[in-house]
N, C-alpha and C positions, 0 to 999 in steps of 0.2 A: 726207940725203934723196936717194933714188935718182932719177936723171935719165934722160932718154931717151939721153943720150950714153953713160951706163953700160950701158944695155940694147944699144946698138948695138955696143959693144965686145964684149960677151959673145956676141951672136948673130953678129957678123962682118958687119954691114951698115951702111949709112950712117944718120945720124940722120934724114934726110929719109924713108928707107924705114921706119924705126920709127914715125915720125909718121903716115905713110900707112897703115901696117898697123893701128895702134891706132885710127885714124879710119875703117877699113874702106873705104879707097879701092879702086876697081875695077881700077886698073892694078898692083896688087900681088897676087901669086899667093896662093892659099889656104894652101899649105904654109908660106910665109914668114909670112903673118898669123898662122897658128896657133903657129909657133915663137916669134915676137916676143911674142905675148899670154901664152904659157906662161912665158917668161923674165920678163916684166914681172910676172907674178903671183908667181913664185918669189922675185923680188927685193923684192917689196912696193911696187911702183910704183903711184902714184895721180896722175892729172893734176892739175895745180894749177888750182883753180877760177878764181883771178884771172887766170892767163895765159889760160885758155880763154875767159874773158869779153872780154879784150882782143883776142884773135884772132877770135872769132866775133861780137863785139858782142852777145852774149846771156848772161844770167846763168843761164838755165835754172831761174828762180825765179818763181813765180806768187804774186801777192798776193791775199789774200782779205779783203775788208771785210765783217765780220759783227758784228751786234749786235741783239739782239731787244729789243722794248719793255719786257718785263717783267724784263730783266736776268738771264735764266735761263743765258745763255752756252751752253756745251756740254752742259748738262743738258736743253736744248731737244731733245726726242726727234726731231722731224721733221727739223730742221736739222742735228742731229748726224749722223743717218744719211745725209743729202744730202752733207754735207761729207766724211764718211768715204768715200763712194763716189767723190766728186771727187778726193780725195787718192790713192786706189788707182789711178785711171785716169791721173792726171797723173804719178805715180811710175813707172807702167808705160811711159810715154813719155819718161822721163828728166827730169822736172821735179820740183823740190821746191816745197812749199806753205809760205808764210808768211802769218801773220795780221797785218793792218794795225792798228796802234794806233788805236782809235776816239776816244781822248782827245786831241784836237787841242791842248788847252791844255797838256797834259803834254809833247807832243812839239815844241811851238813851230813848228809848220809845218802847212800844210793837207794834205789828202789827196794832191793831185797832186804837191806838192813832196816829200811823204814817199815817194811811189811812185818818183819820179825819183832821190831820194837813195839809196833801197834797190836801185835798178836793176832793178825788177820788168820781166820781159818782157811781162806782162799781168796783168790784175786781174779777179776775179770779184766781184760785188756781190750780197750776199744779206741779206734781212731787216734793212734799215736804213731810215732816213728818206730816201726818194728825192727828197724836196722840198728837202732840205738844200742850201744853196748850194755847199758844198764837195763834196758828191756829184755834183751836176750838173756842177760844173766838171770833175771827174775823168771823168765819163761822156761829156763832150762834147769831151775832149781828143784828142790823137793817140796816147794809150796804148790798146792793144788791150783791150777790155772786153767781158765777158759778163755779163748780169744774170739773176737768178733771181726769177721772179714779179713782174717789172715791166718795162715797155716804155719804151725811149728811142728816139727816131728815129735811124735808121742804126746801131743797135746789135743784136747778136744777143741774143735773150732766150729762156730756157727757162721755159716757163709751165706750171703745173699747170692742167688743164682744170676750173677752179673752177665754171664755168657749167654744164657737164654733170653735175659731181658733185652740186651742189645740186639740179639737176632730177631726177636719178635718186633722190636721197634723199627729196624731197618726193613724187615719184610713188609710191614704195614705201609711204610712210607713208599717203598719201591713197588710192591705188587698191588696194593689196594688204591694207593693214591697216585701211582704212575710216575713218581719222580725218578730221575736218573742221575742228576747232578746234586749229589748229597755231601755235605761237608760235616766234619766232626771236630768240635772244640772239646778236648778231653781234659781230665783233671791232672793233678801232679802225680809223678811216678809213684805207684804203690802197686800191690798185688791186685787190688780192685781195678785200677786203671789199666794194668796190663791185660787183665782178662777181658775187660770191655773193649779195649782197642783191638786185641787179636780177634775178638768175636765180630767187630765191625768190618775189618779187612776180610775175614773168612766168609762172612755172610755176603758182602759185596762180590767177592770172587765167585762164590757159588751162583750168585744171580747173573753173572756175566758182565758186571758193571765195572767201569774203570774209576779208580780213585786218584786223581791228580795230587801230587805231594803238597801243593798249596791249599788243598781242601782240608788238610788235617793240621790242626793248630794245637799247640801246647799251652793249655790254659791252667786254671786252678779252680778247685771246688769252692763254691760259695764266694766267688769273687766277681761280682757284676762289673766292676770297673775294668778288669781285664777282659772279660767277655765282650764289653763294649768296643774296646780297642781291636780286638781280634775280629769281631763282626764287621767293623768298618773296613779292615783289610780284605776280608772276603768279598764284601760288596763292591770293592773297587778293582777286583780282578777283571781282566779283559773278558773272561767267561765265568761270571759269578755262579755260585750254586743256587738252586731253587729251593733247597731245604737245608736248614742248619740244625744239628743235633748239639745240645749243650751238656757240660759236665753234670749239672743238676738244675732243678727248677729255679732255684734262687739265683744261680749265675746267669740263668737265661734272661733274667730281668734286664741285665746290662745289654744283651742282645736286642731285646725289644726296644730299649731306648735308642740304641744305635740305628735300628731300621727305621724308627720314627724320625730320627734326625735327618735322615736321607729323604724324608718326604715319601717314604714307602709304607705300605700297609701290610698287615698280617691277617690272613695268609694269601691275600690276593696277589701281592707282589713277591713276598718272601715267605716261606713256611718255616716253622720252628718246631722243635721237640725237646723236652727236658728229660729228667730222671729223678726219681724218688717218690713222686706223687704226694708232695706236701700240700698243706691246705690252700696256700696261695695259688697253686697250679690249677686249682678247681674253682676259684673265685675270679680269676682273671678273664677278661674278655679280649679276644676269644679264649675259651678254656683250653689249656695246654694239652697236647698229646704228650704222654709221659708214661713211664713204668712205676707203678706204685709198689713200693717195697712193704712187706708185712712186718712192720716194726713191732707189733704186739707179739707176734710169734717168735721173732728173733730174741727179744728181751726175755720172754717167758722161758724159751729153751736154755738161754744162757744161764738163768737162774737155777733152773732144774738141774742142769748138768754139773754146775759148780757145787751144788748141795749134795748131789750123788758122790762126787769125787771126795768131799769132805766127810760124809757120813758112812760111805761104803767103799774106802780106798782099795780094798783087796779085789773087789769084783768090778771096779770101774775100768772100762776100756775106752782108750782114745778114740774119739769119733769125729768124722767130718760131716756136719749136718747141713745140707743145702735147702735153703728156704726160697721158694719160688715167689716171684712178684706177679704183678697183674697189669697188663696193658690197658691204659685208659685212652680210649679214642676220643680226644677232645675235638676242638675245631681249629687248631692252629696249623693244620697241615691241609693245604688245598688239594683236591682231587683234580689232576690235570686231564 
């Protein structure tokens, strides 16, 4: 294995100069830096990660704790896009991404112990049970943490603007398309769901619209089979809704199938809307009315903020950054 001592001999400088050149110290001239780097490259030199960790007390590794309730993993379109963006930004800043094992029984230690064992410089928490005692312990520890779509006290959070998203969606269905009987199948209980549901009720109230209790259904994110059953229940009401909003675009597929099973068409007989703006919503016929979340910006900001917390902890301030979405006016809501 090539060492800095081997490079120093070939270049004709001290080992200390080689170290400073490779670490871009300002007291080394650019000509010397370039020569050292070129020789290091030619000789196949790579810095030893373990040695760098001992020297800097940093592993340059960020842990990501991610698990969605439906068990979709990286087939979850929204979070896959967010994590891809996070990974690209983190890598551009010299950090690797590792996914934390969410099966604590298998790893025989809690999340905080696992993070310390792996030596993560910081952790990003996404789409997990934020009420889990192990997650709370990690989030309130001295490990730098950034959360996505959840707020902990004194922790930086990157939040999708779910309140505005639902408001824009409902206002479009009500004002521009003329619907008054609007149903909402929401996701499982979480801060995201609570914000969306409250925004739905508040917007309908401000519009002067009535929301019958039977129009609001407790569904699940990315669960088309549950959306199917709940859609059937809505369609069989004595006074069924003219438009149904689903927890997300993927779950809406179950609703589409239920509507078709009743011999009805979209949007002529029943209108639908989704949430997330994933690719499938843009290729379905008719194209789905939905809110497109800015996954690229969410992931990029999460990476930037966790790196700031790691590298500049004294000046880092806990922030709540809200990322706006975009209403996509597809063809799945009929104008009455």
